[in-house]
C-alpha positions in Angstrom: 22.6 23.1 -64.8 20.3 21.1 -62.0 18.2 21.9 -58.9 20.3 24.0 -56.5 21.0 22.4 -53.4 18.7 23.0 -50.5 19.7 24.5 -47.2 19.0 25.0 -43.8 17.9 28.6 -43.2 20.9 31.4 -42.6 20.7 31.6 -38.8 22.4 35.1 -39.4 19.7 36.2 -41.6 17.3 35.2 -39.3 18.7 37.2 -36.2 18.9 40.1 -38.7 14.8 40.0 -39.6 14.1 39.2 -35.7 16.4 42.2 -34.5 14.3 44.2 -37.3 11.2 43.5 -35.8 11.9 43.7 -32.7 11.7 40.3 -30.7 13.0 39.6 -27.3 14.8 36.7 -25.7 11.3 33.4 -25.5 10.7 34.7 -29.8 13.6 34.1 -30.3 14.1 30.7 -28.2 11.0 29.5 -30.0 11.2 31.1 -33.4 15.0 28.8 -33.0 12.4 25.7 -31.9 10.0 26.6 -34.8 13.4 26.7 -37.5 14.8 24.1 -36.4 11.8 21.9 -37.2 11.0 23.6 -40.7 14.5 23.0 -41.6 14.0 19.1 -40.6 11.3 18.9 -42.2 12.2 20.8 -45.6 15.7 19.1 -46.1 14.0 15.7 -45.3 11.5 16.6 -48.0 14.3 17.5 -50.0 16.5 14.5 -50.4 13.0 12.4 -50.8 12.6 14.2 -53.8 16.0 14.2 -55.3 16.5 9.9 -54.3 13.5 9.5 -56.7 14.4 11.8 -58.7 17.3 9.7 -59.4 15.3 6.3 -59.3 13.7 8.1 -61.9 16.4 8.7 -64.4 18.4 5.3 -63.4 15.2 3.0 -65.0 14.9 5.5 -68.0 
């Protein structure tokens, strides 16, 4: 079994967390911007790591 597949954080779960913590609309918008940036960076990093692992395996 390989590594789990990286995915963006489910937005529904984020909204449930936001509701529990009393965020208002402008807080939600800022969180949306931050979450998108974090997901983009994380997914790019994961793709790079997977490519490096595949390259290492190909050399063996």
